[in-house]
C-alpha positions, 0 to 999 in steps of 0.5 A: 265343398262349396258354401253355396246351396241348391234345393229343389221344390215342386209347385204348380206342375213345375220343378223349382231349383233355388240357389242360395250363396255361390254356386261353384263348379264342385255343386254341379254334379249333384244338380246334374244328377238330379236333373237326370232324376227329373227327365227320367220317365217324365215329360219335363217341360218346365223348369224355374231357376230361382236365383234371387239368393244366389251371389254367384254362379260360375260358368260351370253352373251356367252351362249346366242351367243351359243344359238343362234348359235345352232339354226342356226345350226339346220336350217343347217347354220353356224354362225361366230364370227368376234373378233380382241380382242386376250383376247376375242378371247382366251375366246371364244376358250377356252370355246369351242365355236370354235366347234360352230363358225367359229372365224375370224379377219374379214367377207366380210359382215361387209364391207357392213353393216352400223351401224345398229339399236341399240337394245333397253335395255328395263326394265326387270323383275327379272324372265326373266333375271333370265330365260335368264341366266339360258338358257344360262349357260345350254348351256355353261354347256353342251359345255364346258367340262373343265368348265362344273361343274362351269357352272351347279353350276351356273344353280343349283343356278339359278334353286333353285332361280326360284323355 
C-alpha cells in the first residue's frame, strides 16, 4: 500500500480530487475506478486536481490525471491542477501537461470544499495494476514528445508482460 492518500469531494458543481503525500502506482487503480464511476451516466465537464499537499506523483498517476483530463476534454470541459509545490509544477509543465490542464496555485472551488471522502485503496490484482499502468503510460507517450521514447519503452515492457 502507498503512504499517500487521495480524497474525492464535490463543490460548486465540480469534482475535486485532493492528493496528500506520495501518490504511487499502487493507488492508480482505485483512482481510475472512481473516475469510471464519475463518468458513468454523467456529463462530467470539470475536474480539479488539488496537488497542494502532494509530495510526489509517479508517472502512472501523472498519466492517469492526463487520461481523466482527456475524457473531460472530450465532453467539452477542461481540467485544472492546483499545485503550490514548485517541483511538482515543474514536472507537470516539463511533461507537456500544461497543454491539457489549467495549472494554477489556487482555485475558488477549493475554498468551498471540505476534506472529502478518502478513496479506499482496495486490494488489486497484478493484471489490473499492469493494465492501469499501461494505459497511463500510453497517454504520456502521446503527449510528451521529449520523453515519448522512454514512455514507449515502458508501454512495450508492460505489453510484453501482459501477453
